[in-house]
N, C-alpha and C positions, 0 to 999 in steps of 0.2 A: 504494500500500500504506500502511496506517495505521501511523504511528509510535507504537507502544504506550508506549514510555518517556516521551515528551513528551505523550502523549495528544493528538497532533495528527492532523488529518484532511486538512489542506490547507496551502496556502502563499499568502502575499501578497507580491507583488513591486511595488515602486514606484520611479519615477524622476522626477527634477526636470525641469521644462520650462525651456527657455531663455527669456530675457526676451522679452516681446511676446506670449506665449500667455495666454489668459484664465485658465487654471488654473495652479496652482503645481506640481502633480504629476500623473502618470498612474499609476493603480493597476490591477493585474491580480490577480484572486482565483480560485484553482483549488482544488477539493476533490474530486479523483477518487475517493477512498476512500468518499465519500458519494454518488457518482454525479453530481457536478457538475463537468464538465470545466472550465467557466469561468462564474463568476457575472458577469453583465453590469454590475451596480451593487450593490456589497456594503457596506452600512453598517457591519456588524460588522467586516469586514476593514479598512475605512478607519479605524474606531475603534482597531483593533489597531495599525495603522500609526502613528496619532497617539500611542498609548501608547509605541510603540517610539521615536518621535522624542523624546518627553519623557524616557523612561528613559535614552536615550543622550545626553541634554543637547544636543540639536540644535534645540530650540525657538527659541533665539535666531537660529539660521541660517534655519530655515524660516518663522519667525514664529508668533505665537500664534493667528493665523487662517489656515487653510490651505484652499484650494479644490482638490479632487481631481476629476479627470475619469476616467471609466471606461466601458467598454462600446462605444466607437466602432468598434473592430475587429470587434465582433460585430453591428453594425448596431443597437445599442440604447444609444446614448450617454446618459450621465447625469452629473450633477454632485453631489458631496457637499461640504458645508461643515463644517469642523471647527474647534472652538475648543479650544485647549490651555491649561490653567492648572495650577498646582501641585497642586490638589486635585481636578480633574475634567477630563474630556474630553467635549465635547458634539459630537454628530453630527446634522447636519440636512440637509434637502433636500426635494425633492418626490417623491411616490410614486404609483404606478399600481396599483390593485387588480387582481390577475390571477386571484384565486380568492376566493370568499366562502362562508362556511358556518358551521356550529355543531358543537361537539363536546360530547357528553353524557358525563359521568363518573359511574359509580355504577350 
């Protein structure tokens, strides 16, 4: 159900990996109000997680460069690279085109 007060349609959950894992955190992104039970690799969700880390002053703990894994449990594993600075959050990684087309307006 959509949280109207917060204008939220989903939730991002993340947890830190123990030493020795290639990634720093595992991210899970769910937006059932939008018909997305779980997004296998969600750049906007990982960006929101990075904003949360910065806002809660945890960037010194997690680091300015965070590697996030997502989607393995769904069989669509991916990695997102995040850079956290005082004035920006950068989200990067590789993508696969799943659909291509054009939209005409007017």
